[in-house]
Every structure is written in C-alpha cells, then in structure tokens.
N, C-alpha and C positions, 0 to 999 in steps of 0.2 A: 637663562643665560645671565652670567654675572655682569653687571654694568662696569665698564672700564673706569679705573680711577683716573680722573682728569686733573692735571696739575696746571694751575694758572700761573703763567710766567710773564713777568714784565721784562721786555727786551729793551735795552738802552744801548744801541750801537755807538752813539756819541761821535767820535772824531776819527779821521784818517782811516787806517786799516781796520778800525773797529767795525765799520759797516760791513766790510768784506768777511771778517772772521765770524761775526755774529750770524750772518746769513749762512755760512757754512756750518756753524755750530748749531743752528736750528735745523738744518736739513738732515744732519746725521742722526741726532736723537729722534727726529720725526720718523726717519726710516726704521729706527729701532723699535719705536712704538707701533708702527704699522706691522712689524714682524713679531709682535708680542702676543698674538692671538687674542687681542682685545683686553689685555691685562691692564694697560695704562695708556694714556694719551696726554698730549700737551695742548693747552689753549694759550696762545701767545698774544700779547698786546705790545706793540712797539711804540716807544716814546721818542720824540725828536730832540731831546735835550742834548746840549753840548755846546761847542764853541760857535758853530753856525747859528744856533739858537740865541746865543749870547749876542752875536753881532746884530741880530734882528730885534731883540727885545731888551738887551742889557741884563739878562738873567741866564744863568746856566741851567736852571730848573724852574718850573712854575711855582708860584707861591704855595699852591696846594699840592705840590708834587709828592711830598712825603706822605701826606694823608692818602693820596691815591695809591701809592706803592704799598701801603700797609695791607691792602686787600689781597695781595698776591701771595702765592706760596713761596716764590723765590724771585730773585732779580738776576737777569743774565746780562752782563755788562761787557762792552767792547773795549774801548780805550778812550782816554780823555787827554786833550791837549792839542793846540794848533798854534803856529807862529803868530797869528793875529791877536792872541789873547795871552797875557802873562801867565806863566805856569801856575803861580800860587793862586791866581784867581780861578783858573779852570779846575784845579785839583780840589781846592777848598770849596768851590761853588757847587761841585757835583759829587765826585766820588767820596771825598771825606765827609761831605754833608750827609750822605746816605749812611756811611759806615758809623759815624759817631752818633747820629740821631737814632739809629736802629741798634745801637750798642752791639755792633758786630765785633766783639772783642777778641775773637780767636781767628787768626788768619793762618791757614795751612798752605804750604807750598812744597809739594813733593819734588824730589830730584830723581828723575828716572833716566837711566841710560838705555836708549832704545836700540834694537838691532838695526844694523845698516847705517847708523849715524856715527860718524867718526868723532870721537872726543879728543880735544887737545891734551887730555890727560893720558899719558902712556899706560898708566896702571889700569885704566879701564879696559884695555885689550884683553886682559887675562884675570881680572879680579871682579868678583860679584860686588857691585856697588848699588846701593839704594838707600836713601835716607829722606827725611822730611824735616823741613824747617817750620817750627811753630812760632808764630810772631804775635806778640802782644799788640793788639790792634786798636786800642782805645785811649792810651795815654802815653807815657814815656816821653820821647823827644818830639813827638808829633801832637802834643796836647794843645798847641796853639797859644801858649802863654808867653807874653812878652810885649814888646813895643819898641817904637823908635822915637828918639828925641830929635825933633825936627827943627828946633830953634835953641838959641841960648849959647851955642858954642861957636857960632860963625862957620864959614865955609870950611869943609874938611874936618869938622869936629863932631859930626853926627854920631850918636850912640844908638846901637841896637842891642836889645836884650832878648834872648830866646831861652826860656826856662823849660826844663824837663819835669814832668810830673810822675811820681811813683807813689802808688798807694799800696798798703798791705793787701787790701782786698783785690786790687788789680793784679798784683804779682801772684798772689796765691791761686786765683782762679785759672790763670793761664798755665801755671805750673802743674796744677792738678789735671788740667786738660792734657798736657804733654805726658804726664805719667800714665794716665788712663789710655792714651793712644799707644804708648810704649808697650803696655800689657797686651795689645792686640798684634804685636809684631814678633817676628822670629827672634830678633835680638831685643831683649828688654833692657834698654839703656836710654837714659836721658842725659844729654849734655847741656849744661846751663852756660850761657855766654854772658860775660860780665866785663866791667872795666872799673872794678871797685878800688884798684890801686890809685887811680887818678880821680875818679868821681866818688868822693867819700861819703856822700849822703844817699842819693837815690840808688846807686848800684850796691852800696853796702846793705841797704834794706833788701834789695833783690837777693843778695847772697844769703842773708839771714833767713828770709822766707823760704828760699830753696832748701836750705839745710833742715828747716822744720818740717816742710812738706814731705821731704824724702823719707823721714822717719815712718810715715804712714804707708810707704811702698817698699818694704824690705826685700821684695822679690825683684826690684828694678835696680840695675846698676846705675851709678851716677858719676858725674864728673863736673867740675866747675872750671871753665877755661876763659882766660882773657880774650877779648875779641880779636886782638891782633894775632895772638897765638892760634885762635880758631881759624882765622883766615888762612894761615899756613897749613893747618891741619886739613882743611878742605882739599888742599892740593897734594900734600905729602902723605897723609894717612887717612883718606876718606873711608877706607874699609872699616874703620873703628867707629863710624857714625851710624846712628839709627834715628833717634829723635833729638833735634837740636832746638832748644827753647831760648828765645832772646827777646830783648826789648824791641820797640817799634822800629827804631832806626837801624840797630845792629842786625836784626833779622831781615829787614828790607835789603840791606847791602849783601849780607851773606847768601840770601836766597838767589839773588841775581848772579852771584859768583857760582853757586851750585848749578844753576841753569846753564851758564856759559860753559862750565866744565862738562855738562851733559851734551853739549853741542851747539845750543842756541837758545836765546831767550824766547824764540818763537815756539819752543816745545813746552814752555812752562805754564802749568795750570795753577789756579789758586781758588780758595774759598774763603770768603769773609763771613764767619758764622756768628749768629746769635744762638748759642747752644741751648738756651732756655726756650727758644722758639716763641718768644714774645713778639718778635718782629721777623719779617722775611730775611733770609740770608742772601748774600750776593756772590755770584760766581763769575770769574773773569780771568782771561789770560793776563800775563804780567808784562808783555812785551811793549806796551805803549802804542802810541798812535802812528809812529813811523811815517812822518810826512814825506820822506824822500821816496817811498815806494807806494804811497797811497794811490788807489785807483788804477793800479797797473796789473792787478791780478797776481802779484808776486808774494803776498803775505802768506805766512805759514799758519794754517788753521788748526794745527795739532794742539796748541795751547788752549784754544777755545773749546775744542772737542774734549780735551782732557778735563777742562773745567766743568763741562756738561756731565762727565763721568762722576766728578765729585758731587755734583748736584743730585745725581741718581743715588749715590751713597747716602746723602742727606735725606732723601726720600725713602730710605730703607729698602732700596732695590739693588743690593750688592751684586747679584748675578748679572743684572743688566749693565751695571757700571763695569763689571769685569769684561763683558762682551765688547763694550766700547774700547776698553784698554787693549784687548786682544786685537781688535781691528786696527788700532793705531800701530801696534807692533808688527802686524802682518804687512801693513802698507809700507812702513819704513824698511822692513826686511826685504821687501820686493823692490826696493830702490825707488819708490815713488816719493821723491824728496824735493822740497822747494830750494830756492837759491841759497838761503841762509845756512843750509846744512849740506851744501855742495851739489845739489841736484839742479834739474831744469824744469821740474814740474810746476804748474801753476796752482793757484789756490783751488781752482775748479777741478784740476786733475787729482789733487790729493783728496778733495771732498768725495769725488766719484769713487776713488779707490777705497776709501773708508766705508762707504755705503755698500760697495760690491762685497767687501769682506764681511759685512754684517749680514747680508741677505743671501749669500751663496753658500 
C-alpha cells in the first residue's frame, strides 16, 4: 500500500475571525484528505502569534518564528489586526514579516462569482465573469522605505516620506508569472495596471518592462490601463478581464473591489507564493480580522476554504482543489450563506455543508 503524502502545515489563526475561519479551513481539507483513499494527509501545527500574543510579550511573532516556519510545506493564515494594537505594527510585525522574509513575491487573488450569491453588479446576472488579480507582493508601494521628521519644524510641521520601490527584476518576474498564468486560462489576456502618467519613474519602468516581456508571449493578448480607468473597467466591462497584473498597492485595492463585486470580501481567497519554493508559501482569506463580528460564529469561511484550494493547487493536487471549489459552489447554490452574502447560516453551518458536499 502506498504511503500517503503528508503535508506539514503551520496554522496561524492570529486575530479576530481568523481563529474561526482557520478552524473551518482545517476541517474541510481534513475531510477531503480522509476521503482521498489515503492519497494525502495534513499534519497541522498551530502557532499563537498575533495581537493577543503581542499584548503578552511585546512581539507579534517569536524571535525564532521564521526559522521554525521554514520547516513547513505551507503556512495557513487567518487574519491579523485588533483595536488594541496599531495596524502598522500588527501588519508589519507578522503578515508582512513572513511575506517579505520568505520572498513570497507573487500574490494571486481570484475573483469568482458563485451561484446563489447576489452580486451588486447587474452584469453578473447574465454574463460569464471570472478573473484573477496578480499582485506584486515584495516591493512597490509596500517596500517600507521612508521615515518621519519628528523635530526641527515645530508643532504642525512634521514631514513623512513614503517611497515606492520598483526594480526591473521585481517587475519582470511578476509579469512573467502573470503571462504564464494567462496561458492556462480560456482567455489568454494580461491587463497591466499602471499610473505612469503621474508617477513618472517607478510606473514608467513598470510599463517598459511590461512591453518587453510581452514580446516573449505573442500568443497572449495585452493591454495597459491606468489604475483609475481599471477601477471603472472592473465595474463597467469586467467581461473583458482575465489576468490583471498590478503593483502591490494597486492590486491590493483592485482585488478588494473585485471581491466586493463578487458579493463579499468573505468569499475572497488568496495565495502568497514563493514560486521558486525556497520558502513555504502562505495561504489566507483577504477579509481581515473583523472585530465587529469576531467570536459570534458569523464569519464566512469560504475565503479560507478557497485559500485551502489554492494550497492544494500549489501542492500539485488540482483535482482535489477542484473538489473543494465544487463543494463551495454547491453550498452557495443550495443557499447555505452567511450574513455577509444575505443569508442566515453560521460559520459552522457553512463548514458542515462544505464537508457534506465533499463526502456525499
């Protein structure tokens, strides 16, 4: 009998609803593994890092935390942030610390329109819509370069400088990633998002690299669109989208817009990938810690379960990933919906429905 392939996963629920959706997100793929005839299994280890941990220790993550995480096949993340800790401390102290140190430079955020979920976009009622945002995840506007002048100008005269970093290497690798992804889709098209009319250095470099890389993919349709125009296109002409590649900030904003158009941020999955596999990649829903509903069993677990499907794809288990996605579609089509998408189901209700659709 063939030994099952066991994947070691570091689970970091972190804050707020992160604890609830990670629990759900573990239960559903565990049920899938149990139904796989021994083909694969998960070995989970949970870490307590987050804002509560910061309150007790003054640290968002242990000093040796990154070294410990290196030993895992993947990281499964919940959400970070809580009112007791400034957001820039919690984000940089945990999530960005992992992303940047593990060079998880490719962030993918699919935009899926699920059956049974009403979109605020009228066009979604009768138009096939499905695209993915590819986000440069290691530099750009979130490079962390800058500082504040805390003295010398007197009260009201403080200066803050926040610099964006664009490198030719960073631009090229995320664009090639986007083009390679486009070749796997029905519509072979890459839309580059820019703002080079106003940002004449970094974004002009971005545009130049995109034009050069596109020459190596003559089979892929391309367009270059200013970010403000792309925001409008997400709403007015989303059927023309397939793969959208953008800088760290622009893709962050656009992907949230896409998820809102699909019905809710609670549906949105994401993957922070180190494509070279020198470090573990990290999979997480994008909805945040939602302090207003934390601990009430109201959180939507679909974004977390969809992130688990992306993790299975990363593990070269596309059929199992497809099973998870089909279970999500079956559950939403059956009207098992949480409050954020107009339903009354609890986190536990949706989790149970997903498992039932997997195993029946």
